[in-house]
C-alpha positions as semicolon CSV with decimal commas, in nm:
position;residue;x (nm);y (nm);z (nm)
1;M;-4,217;2,152;-0,059
2;R;-4,298;1,784;-0,028
3;H;-4,376;1,668;0,325
4;G;-4,313;1,294;0,307
5;L;-3,996;1,128;0,427
6;I;-3,745;1,099;0,141
7;L;-3,531;0,789;0,177
8;W;-3,427;0,481;-0,016
9;R;-3,675;0,197;0,042
10;E;-3,507;-0,112;-0,099
11;D;-3,811;-0,326;-0,016
12;E;-4,038;-0,105;-0,230
13;L;-3,806;-0,011;-0,517
14;S;-3,476;-0,196;-0,526
15;L;-3,144;-0,110;-0,686
16;A;-3,201;-0,403;-0,921
17;D;-3,541;-0,262;-1,024
18;V;-3,392;0,076;-1,117
19;K;-3,085;-0,076;-1,282
20;A;-3,312;-0,282;-1,509
21;R;-3,485;0,038;-1,619
22;Q;-3,152;0,206;-1,690
23;I;-3,031;-0,088;-1,896
24;R;-3,349;-0,085;-2,105
25;L;-3,301;0,284;-2,174
26;Q;-2,932;0,241;-2,257
27;Q;-3,016;-0,038;-2,500
28;A;-3,266;0,191;-2,673
29;I;-3,007;0,471;-2,683
30;A;-2,758;0,244;-2,857
31;A;-3,019;0,107;-3,098
32;A;-3,111;0,462;-3,201
33;G;-2,749;0,549;-3,274
34;L;-2,734;0,804;-2,994
35;D;-2,450;0,857;-2,750
36;G;-2,678;0,958;-2,465
37;V;-3,013;1,098;-2,355
38;L;-3,068;1,409;-2,146
39;I;-3,371;1,445;-1,917
40;Y;-3,470;1,774;-1,754
41;T;-3,637;1,797;-1,413
42;N;-3,807;2,065;-1,203
43;H;-4,080;2,068;-0,940
44;V;-4,361;1,979;-1,181
45;R;-4,164;1,786;-1,444
46;S;-3,968;1,541;-1,232
47;A;-4,130;1,216;-1,351
48;G;-3,870;1,122;-1,613
49;V;-3,579;1,157;-1,373
50;T;-3,773;0,979;-1,099
51;W;-3,839;0,678;-1,321
52;V;-3,476;0,644;-1,434
53;S;-3,328;0,696;-1,086
54;G;-3,591;0,619;-0,820
55;F;-3,536;0,969;-0,678
56;T;-3,752;1,280;-0,701
57;P;-3,543;1,602;-0,705
58;Y;-3,830;1,824;-0,606
59;W;-3,677;2,155;-0,493
60;S;-3,481;2,271;-0,798
61;D;-3,432;2,217;-1,168
62;G;-3,157;1,989;-1,287
63;L;-3,052;1,737;-1,552
64;V;-2,988;1,366;-1,573
65;L;-2,752;1,248;-1,844
66;V;-2,782;0,882;-1,942
67;L;-2,488;0,761;-2,152
68;R;-2,465;0,427;-2,331
69;D;-2,273;0,278;-2,040
70;G;-2,231;0,339;-1,670
71;L;-2,440;0,516;-1,410
72;P;-2,658;0,810;-1,512
73;I;-2,525;1,148;-1,395
74;F;-2,741;1,391;-1,198
75;L;-2,622;1,740;-1,286
76;T;-2,719;2,008;-1,039
77;A;-2,629;2,360;-0,932
78;L;-2,701;2,271;-0,568
79;S;-2,426;2,262;-0,310
80;K;-2,204;1,960;-0,247
81;R;-2,357;1,934;0,101
82;V;-2,697;1,877;-0,053
83;G;-2,534;1,645;-0,305
84;E;-2,406;1,421;-0,028
85;W;-2,759;1,390;0,105
86;V;-2,885;1,310;-0,245
87;K;-2,631;1,028;-0,273
88;S;-2,752;0,884;0,057
89;V;-3,112;0,856;-0,063
90;A;-3,046;0,787;-0,434
91;P;-2,766;0,536;-0,488
92;T;-2,860;0,488;-0,854
93;F;-2,672;0,774;-1,018
94;E;-2,359;0,986;-0,992
95;V;-2,407;1,339;-0,858
96;A;-2,210;1,619;-1,023
97;H;-2,213;1,987;-0,923
98;S;-2,171;2,303;-1,127
99;P;-2,323;2,653;-1,139
100;F;-2,380;2,569;-1,507
101;P;-2,519;2,214;-1,532
102;G;-2,553;2,236;-1,910
103;K;-2,185;2,317;-1,945
104;L;-2,099;2,022;-1,723
105;A;-2,318;1,799;-1,942
106;G;-2,123;1,918;-2,246
107;E;-1,794;1,836;-2,075
108;R;-1,913;1,483;-1,989
109;L;-2,030;1,432;-2,347
110;A;-1,696;1,554;-2,482
111;K;-1,516;1,312;-2,251
112;V;-1,680;1,012;-2,422
113;G;-1,653;1,162;-2,771
114;A;-2,028;1,202;-2,811
115;R;-2,168;1,323;-3,142
116;R;-2,543;1,269;-3,108
117;L;-2,753;1,351;-2,801
118;G;-3,123;1,280;-2,757
119;V;-3,321;1,518;-2,539
120;V;-3,653;1,422;-2,383
121;E;-3,901;1,699;-2,468
122;L;-3,639;1,900;-2,654
123;D;-3,890;2,177;-2,728
124;R;-3,933;2,232;-2,351
125;M;-3,566;2,220;-2,256
126;P;-3,454;2,563;-2,121
127;G;-3,265;2,748;-2,391
128;G;-2,988;2,842;-2,151
129;V;-2,911;2,475;-2,088
130;V;-2,892;2,403;-2,460
131;D;-2,660;2,700;-2,512
132;E;-2,433;2,579;-2,230
133;I;-2,404;2,232;-2,386
134;L;-2,329;2,364;-2,734
135;S;-2,072;2,611;-2,602
136;V;-1,861;2,315;-2,497
137;L;-1,944;2,059;-2,766
138;P;-2,132;2,116;-3,095
139;V;-2,318;1,790;-3,050
140;E;-2,616;1,706;-3,273
141;L;-2,938;1,736;-3,071
142;S;-3,255;1,542;-3,151
143;D;-3,586;1,490;-2,974
144;A;-3,587;1,163;-2,779
145;T;-3,938;1,187;-2,638
146;E;-4,074;0,898;-2,844
147;L;-3,774;0,682;-2,759
148;F;-3,814;0,749;-2,388
149;T;-4,192;0,703;-2,402
150;A;-4,154;0,363;-2,565
151;V;-3,911;0,244;-2,296
152;R;-4,115;0,405;-2,017
153;G;-4,433;0,238;-2,145
154;K;-4,327;-0,101;-2,010
155;A;-4,437;-0,142;-1,648
156;D;-4,236;-0,336;-1,393
157;R;-4,358;-0,519;-1,086
158;A;-4,214;-0,266;-0,842
159;E;-4,391;0,023;-1,011
160;L;-4,727;-0,153;-1,018
161;D;-4,691;-0,247;-0,652
162;L;-4,625;0,120;-0,571
163;V;-4,934;0,220;-0,768
164;R;-5,138;-0,021;-0,558
165;R;-4,979;0,111;-0,238
166;T;-5,050;0,472;-0,334
167;N;-5,408;0,390;-0,427
168;D;-5,449;0,214;-0,092
169;I;-5,334;0,532;0,085
170;A;-5,602;0,730;-0,097
171;R;-5,874;0,473;-0,033
172;E;-5,797;0,454;0,337
173;A;-5,768;0,834;0,366
174;F;-6,124;0,877;0,239
175;K;-6,244;0,682;0,543
176;A;-6,134;0,974;0,762
177;R;-6,392;1,201;0,598
178;D;-6,657;1,402;0,779
179;I;-6,959;1,329;0,561
180;N;-7,182;1,566;0,759
181;G;-6,955;1,867;0,719
182;R;-7,118;2,169;0,559
183;Y;-6,815;2,302;0,374
184;A;-6,556;2,139;0,151
185;G;-6,279;2,195;0,405
186;D;-6,475;2,009;0,673
187;F;-6,461;1,701;0,450
188;T;-6,116;1,734;0,294
189;G;-5,915;1,842;0,601
190;P;-5,921;1,503;0,777
191;V;-5,868;1,324;0,445
192;E;-5,553;1,518;0,359
193;R;-5,424;1,472;0,713
194;A;-5,462;1,094;0,676
195;V;-5,272;1,103;0,346
196;R;-4,982;1,292;0,503
197;L;-4,965;1,063;0,805
198;A;-4,947;0,764;0,570
199;G;-4,616;0,898;0,436
200;A;-4,720;1,045;0,102
201;E;-4,472;1,297;-0,035
202;E;-4,736;1,513;-0,194
203;C;-5,113;1,554;-0,186
204;Y;-5,338;1,782;-0,387
205;V;-5,709;1,790;-0,307
206;A;-5,981;1,930;-0,532
207;V;-6,359;1,925;-0,501
208;A;-6,659;1,937;-0,732
209;P;-6,889;2,082;-0,463
210;D;-7,228;2,015;-0,625
211;L;-7,248;1,759;-0,904
212;S;-7,604;1,856;-0,987
213;K;-7,465;2,188;-1,111
214;D;-7,106;2,134;-1,225
215;R;-6,854;1,850;-1,262
216;R;-6,549;2,075;-1,263
217;F;-6,300;2,041;-0,977
218;I;-6,169;2,339;-0,781
219;R;-5,928;2,374;-0,490
220;T;-6,138;2,521;-0,213
221;G;-6,221;2,471;0,151
222;R;-6,494;2,730;0,185
223;Q;-6,741;2,612;-0,078
224;E;-7,069;2,473;0,057
225;L;-7,131;2,111;-0,036
226;G;-7,435;2,001;-0,235
227;R;-7,642;1,686;-0,211
228;T;-7,380;1,494;-0,410
229;F;-7,020;1,606;-0,451
230;A;-6,692;1,457;-0,568
231;V;-6,342;1,477;-0,419
232;R;-6,021;1,422;-0,616
233;L;-5,702;1,313;-0,441
234;S;-5,375;1,339;-0,633
235;I;-5,104;1,164;-0,433
236;A;-4,732;1,098;-0,477
237;Y;-4,574;0,813;-0,285
238;N;-4,215;0,701;-0,347
239;G;-4,222;0,886;-0,677
240;V;-4,542;0,726;-0,810
241;W;-4,849;0,941;-0,872
242;V;-5,207;0,820;-0,843
243;R;-5,532;1,008;-0,877
244;R;-5,846;0,877;-0,711
245;I;-6,191;1,037;-0,729
246;E;-6,489;0,943;-0,515
247;T;-6,845;1,074;-0,515
248;F;-7,022;1,127;-0,181
249;S;-7,355;1,228;-0,034
250;A;-7,484;1,299;0,316
251;V;-7,824;1,158;0,210
252;S;-7,827;0,804;0,350
253;E;-8,010;0,640;0,057
254;I;-7,776;0,794;-0,199
255;A;-7,472;0,725;0,018
256;A;-7,558;0,355;0,034
257;R;-7,579;0,333;-0,345
258;L;-7,251;0,522;-0,383
259;A;-7,082;0,282;-0,141
260;S;-7,183;-0,013;-0,360
261;V;-7,052;0,171;-0,667
262;T;-6,717;0,224;-0,493
263;T;-6,692;-0,145;-0,408
264;E;-6,768;-0,249;-0,765
265;L;-6,519;-0,005;-0,916
266;D;-6,246;-0,118;-0,676
267;R;-6,311;-0,477;-0,778
268;A;-6,315;-0,426;-1,154
269;S;-6,079;-0,135;-1,221
270;P;-5,730;-0,283;-1,155
271;A;-5,773;-0,548;-1,424
272;F;-5,923;-0,307;-1,675
273;P;-5,664;-0,252;-1,951
274;A;-5,486;0,082;-1,981
275;N;-5,529;0,077;-2,356
276;G;-5,726;0,394;-2,410
277;S;-6,065;0,230;-2,446
278;I;-6,378;0,242;-2,234
279;S;-6,663;0,000;-2,191
280;A;-6,972;-0,041;-1,978
281;F;-6,785;-0,335;-1,820
282;C;-6,619;-0,105;-1,570
283;L;-6,940;0,084;-1,487
284;P;-7,218;-0,028;-1,252
285;Y;-7,522;-0,195;-1,404
286;G;-7,767;0,064;-1,537
287;A;-7,511;0,345;-1,555
288;E;-7,501;0,576;-1,857
289;L;-7,161;0,711;-1,953
290;I;-7,120;1,090;-1,985
291;D;-6,746;1,126;-2,043
292;W;-6,410;0,964;-1,978
293;H;-6,037;1,022;-2,010
294;L;-5,721;0,825;-1,941
295;E;-5,411;0,973;-1,775
296;A;-5,068;0,813;-1,755
297;P;-4,702;0,897;-1,687
298;H;-4,561;1,063;-1,997
299;G;-4,217;1,212;-2,055
300;T;-4,125;1,440;-1,767
301;R;-4,483;1,468;-1,642
302;P;-4,615;1,233;-1,374
303;L;-4,965;1,224;-1,524
304;K;-5,092;1,350;-1,858
305;V;-5,419;1,292;-2,046
306;V;-5,321;1,038;-2,311
307;A;-5,662;0,930;-2,441
308;D;-6,030;1,026;-2,431
309;A;-6,347;0,976;-2,633
310;Q;-6,201;1,178;-2,923
311;T;-5,832;1,086;-2,892
312;P;-5,704;0,727;-2,917
313;L;-5,403;0,615;-2,718
314;A;-5,091;0,668;-2,931
315;T;-4,834;0,463;-2,737
316;P;-4,840;0,197;-2,463
317;V;-4,842;0,322;-2,103
318;P;-4,716;0,147;-1,787
319;Y;-5,047;0,206;-1,609
320;G;-5,329;0,453;-1,631
321;I;-5,574;0,656;-1,426
322;L;-5,921;0,618;-1,577
323;T;-6,166;0,895;-1,491
324;T;-6,531;0,842;-1,577
325;A;-6,844;1,051;-1,535
326;F;-7,180;0,876;-1,558
327;T;-7,538;0,892;-1,437
328;L;-7,697;0,626;-1,219
329;D;-8,043;0,636;-1,066
330;G;-8,072;1,002;-1,162
331;E;-7,747;1,106;-0,992
332;T;-7,426;1,223;-1,155
333;I;-7,120;1,028;-1,039
334;V;-6,753;1,094;-1,106
335;A;-6,490;0,831;-1,029
336;A;-6,121;0,773;-1,100
337;R;-5,916;0,458;-1,041
338;P;-5,580;0,313;-1,149
339;V;-5,616;0,069;-1,439
340;G;-5,378;-0,161;-1,621
341;L;-5,257;-0,328;-1,302
342;G;-5,392;-0,668;-1,399
343;D;-5,395;-0,970;-1,180
344;R;-5,093;-0,959;-0,948
345;S;-5,010;-1,330;-0,976
346;M;-5,037;-1,324;-1,357
347;R;-4,811;-1,019;-1,379
348;E;-4,547;-1,175;-1,157
349;A;-4,557;-1,501;-1,353
350;A;-4,506;-1,312;-1,679
351;E;-4,207;-1,127;-1,538
């Protein structure tokens, strides 16, 4: 269960912002000769619905049906009482209730005389939902993942501002750390508390306890920390997910060098393009790259690896999370930052 306060924040993501997204998707639906697009959501695959509505339905699975015209329809098996609350915090779609949401989707499609329906990630849509739709209307189904990805790949100012805000939460939370703690939980406990108090809806913390031995991240509080270790914060705020990784050390000389690395990465990373490439430009002077990968929102998933040293980026992304591992002065360092944010004033001028 998410812990952050769920409400509509017009100053952070406005009705106009979300409506512009919906119009772009509806234009793509019409251009593709479709009558609508269906997007599935559950606890871990809510990103598509969140982007098109500004709301994260995090407690249950459901569907959002986007037709060529009008408001999208959130189809849910939840009670009308819950539905009234949803309307109060998500004024961007209609809420419809049924024990069989797929059947209700079929009825809505029949009402507009639909013949062709695109489904985001059709291969992952629950079979029962598909059967319910087809039991009402033998509509032609096609995979609309590429269509949705192309529309989703265009960032808007509100989204990029929320990425910055979420990254700021993570950066500030790391200041609450206990660098002299012996165990992972000594370090991560105060950090996660700071994230929650800042209003984040979700926070997952993982640790690479000793970078001299292993760069893999685990979720633990009892592991003893090595001379250098890395902490990964995955945070959701107002529906936007950001991952930030920092490397730390209790050894003062190493800690000072790591602090300068953090400052340099924070300076350079936002303007680094989210185009699936990597360059020594975003690494400190003298660093030697070990590995990298780029994550970005994709389909119904809030973050997915979309490029790495072996895999080029296939489609544009609205922003990315670039994770790099490198050596510097004999120490292994792992870092992750949002990229593709550009210069704020240039972005706003372009929009």
